[in-house]
Each structure stands twice: as C-alpha cells, then as structure tokens.
N, C-alpha and C positions, 0 to 999 in steps of 0.2 A: 504493500500500500504506500503510495507516495504522499508527500506533504500536501500536494494540491488536493488529493482525495480527502484528507483529513479536514481541510478547510471547506471543501464543498459540502460535506454532510451537514454541518450546523446551518449553513446558508440555506440548504434545501429544506431542512426541518423548519427553519424560521419562515420560509415562504409558504410552506404547507400550513403552518399555524396562522399566518396572516390571512391566507385564503379562507381558512375555516372560520376565523373571526368575522371576516367580511360577510360570509354567507349567513352566519348566525345573526349578525346585526340586521342584514336585509330581511331575514325571516321574521324577526321581531317587528320591523317597520311594516312589512307587508301585512302581518296579522293585525297590527294596530290600525292601519289605514284601510284594510279590506281591499287593497288593490296593489298592483306592482308599480303604480305610477308614483314612485318616490324618487327623489333625486340622488345622484351620486354623492353630492355633498352630505346629504342626510345620512347615508349609509356610512360614509367616512367618519362623520362626527360620532355616530353611535358606536362604531368599532374602535375609534381612537386612532385612526390612520389618516394619512394625507391622500389627496387625489392620485398622486403618483403611485402609491401602494395599490390603489384600486385598479388603475390602468395597467399595472404590471401583471395583474391577474385576470382582469376582465376587460371587455371592450364596451359593453353596454349593461344596463340594469337587466335586460332580458337574459343576458349571459348568466347573471347571478341567479335568476329564477330557475334556469335550467340546471345549474349546479345544485340548487336546492332540490329540484325535481329528481336529479340523479341520486342524491342522498336518500330521498324518500324511497325510490325504487330499490336501492341497495338494502335498506332496512326491511323492505317487504321480502326480498330474496333471502335475507338472513333469517327472518321469521319462518319462512317456508322450510329452509334447511333444518332449523331447530325442531320444528314440528315433525319432520320426517325422521330425525334422529331420535327424538323422544319416544315416538310411537313405533319405531323400528322398521317401518315400511311405508310405502305410499298408501293412501286411503283405498280400502277395498269395498266401499259402499257409497251411495250417494249421501247418506247421512254423515259419513266421515269426511267426504269431500266438502260438504257444506260447512262443517265445523272448521276444516282447514282454511277455507276461503274467509270465513268470518274472523278467524284468529290472525290470519296473515295480512289482510287488507285493512288499511287504516280507516277509522271512523271519524276523522277530523273534518267536520263540515266546513270550517274556515278554509282549509287547504283546498278542498274541492271547489268551493266557491271562487277562490283565487284562480284556480286552474281554469275554471269556466270563463273567467274574465279574459285570461290570456288566449283561450280558444276563440273568443269573440274577436280579439285583435288579429288572430291568424287569418280571418276572412279577408283582411286587407294587407297582410304581410306574409307572402309565400314562404319566407325563410322560417317564420314561426310555425307555420303549418308542417313544414318538413321536420323540424325538430320535435314537435309534438307527436308526429307519427312514429318517429324513431323511438321515442321513449315508450309510447304505447305498444309498439311491436316488441320491444325488449321485455316489458312486463308480461305480455301475452306468451312470449317464448318460454318463460319460466313457469307460468301458471298452467299452461295448456296440458303438459304431460300429466300433472297431478289430477286435473279434471277428467281427462280421458281414462286414466287408471281407475278413478272412482266409478265412472260410468260402466266400464267393462266389469269391474269387480261386483257391481250390483246386478249383473246379468241383463244389462240394458244396452241399447244402441242409440247412436245419435240420429236425429232427424234432420240435421244440417251438417255442414262441414265443420271440422274441428276448430278452425280459426274463427268462424262466425259464432260457434257455440261459446268459445272462450271470451270473445268480445262481448257477447250478450250477457254473460255472467258478470263481467266487470262493469258493464253499463248498468245492470240492475242494481249492483252494489252501490255504485256512485250515485245513481238516481235516488236510491233510498236515503242515503246520507244527506243529500241536498234537500230532499223533500222534508226531512226532519228539522231543518234549520229554523223555520218559523216557530216550531214548538219548543225549541231549545233556547231561543233568544232571550236575553235579559228583559227586553221590553215585554215579551209575552208573559214572562214570570211575574213582572210587576203588575200587569193587567189582571192576571189570574189572582194574585194576592189581593188586589183591590176589590175584585168581584167577591172573593170569599169574605172579605171584611164587611162588605155591604149585605152579606147574607145570600148572595146569588149562588145558585148551584152550578157546578161545572161537570161536564161529562168526560171522564178520563178516557172513555173509549174513542173519543174524537181525536185524541192526541197520543197515538201509540208511541212508545219509546223508540229510540234509534235502533236498539238491538233487535227488537221485534220486527221493525220495518226491514232492516237488512236481511234478517233470516227469511222473512216472507218473500222478499224480492228474489233473493238468490235461489231459494227453494223452488219458487215458481218457474224460473228459467231452467234449472237443472232437471226438474221433472217434466216441465212442459216441452222441452226440446229433446227429450229422450223417450224411448218406448221399450217395453219388455221384448226380449228376444223371442 
C-alpha cells in the first residue's frame, strides 16, 4: 500500500459522509415542505456545508431525491433478504407472500406523496421519467421472484405476465398508503377530536387503518390476478 493510498481513504470516507449528510438534510426538508422544491442553499444550511460541497456530489436537487430514492430501495432489498433469511426460504403460499410484501415495502405516506409529486414533474421532464422507470424496474426485479414463488407455492397460476403482476402488487400497495393519508393527517385528528368533544359520533369503519388498507389492496391483487391450477 502506498502513501497516496493511505491519504485517499480518509478523503473518500469524508466525501461519503458529506454525501450522506446532504441526503439526510434534503430528506428532512422534503418531508417538512411536502415537496422536492427546496433550494440548494437550504439543503447546504441544514447539512452545514457550502454550495461547493453540494456540487461536488450532486448536480441538481433532483439528483439528491434520486439518491434518497436509491437509499429507500436498498432498504427494501435489505428487508427482503432479512425476511428470506429469517424464514429460511422464499414464501410458499400467497399468505406468506402477502406478509413478505407488507413487511418489506414501506408504509411512509409522506414518501409516496413526495414521489407522486416528482412523477407529476416527469410528465414534462423526460430525464425524470427515465430515472423513475429505472428505479421502479430495479425494485420490480427484486420483488418479482418472491411473488412468483409464493404464487407457485400456493398451487396457483398467474392470469397476466409476471412483470405486470408485480407492478400491480406494488401499485396496490402504494395506492393504499396514499389513500390512507387523509385519515392519518394531523388536521383530520384535530377535527375528529373536536367532533368527539362536541358529542358527535364518529364511524371508525369509514377510516380503516393503513395496515388494513395495505393488506386488503395487496391481497386483492394477489388473489385477483391468480387462479387455482
């Protein structure tokens, strides 16, 4: 090992740490603002770095969002691997497949709402559309084998192609999380509390929890797009 190698390692570690701090600062600001429309300056202030540090790691705020997206996907992949290790094998039934999906995919409504906003921008920015497709395809690549194994293990067959089936499961999950947002919002909680104070009755059946919505949506697709052999 040369002296130059010894000097390069701390520099690389520092750059990795700087990049991670910028991503985390952006994640906080995105969550607070509910949009990716935050400035480079705001990210730098939150992270405690200069604009030079930002531009040595990223070109635009969109780049930071996709770095955050990549981190999210890596976490999902890790959870899938942990689930497979803990349970010893791939799921061998639809019930096990549903449990794996619900355990691995995030239920962060703010994140999916943020991603939906970026998807809207992609209608006018082809480069964003390409990046979103790449990330979606990457997640699909890791989730699809697990889903197909669960279908085969249950003695069922697909009524569509594997890629469409996997995308439908993901879409059902994401849709359920987003649909739950109005019922999970602080404003809704405040209104509910006010109604209860005034003696008004509320119907809990009208506002199912996020977990029950996710399970119902994923279950509907996994059973609806498969049939017994």
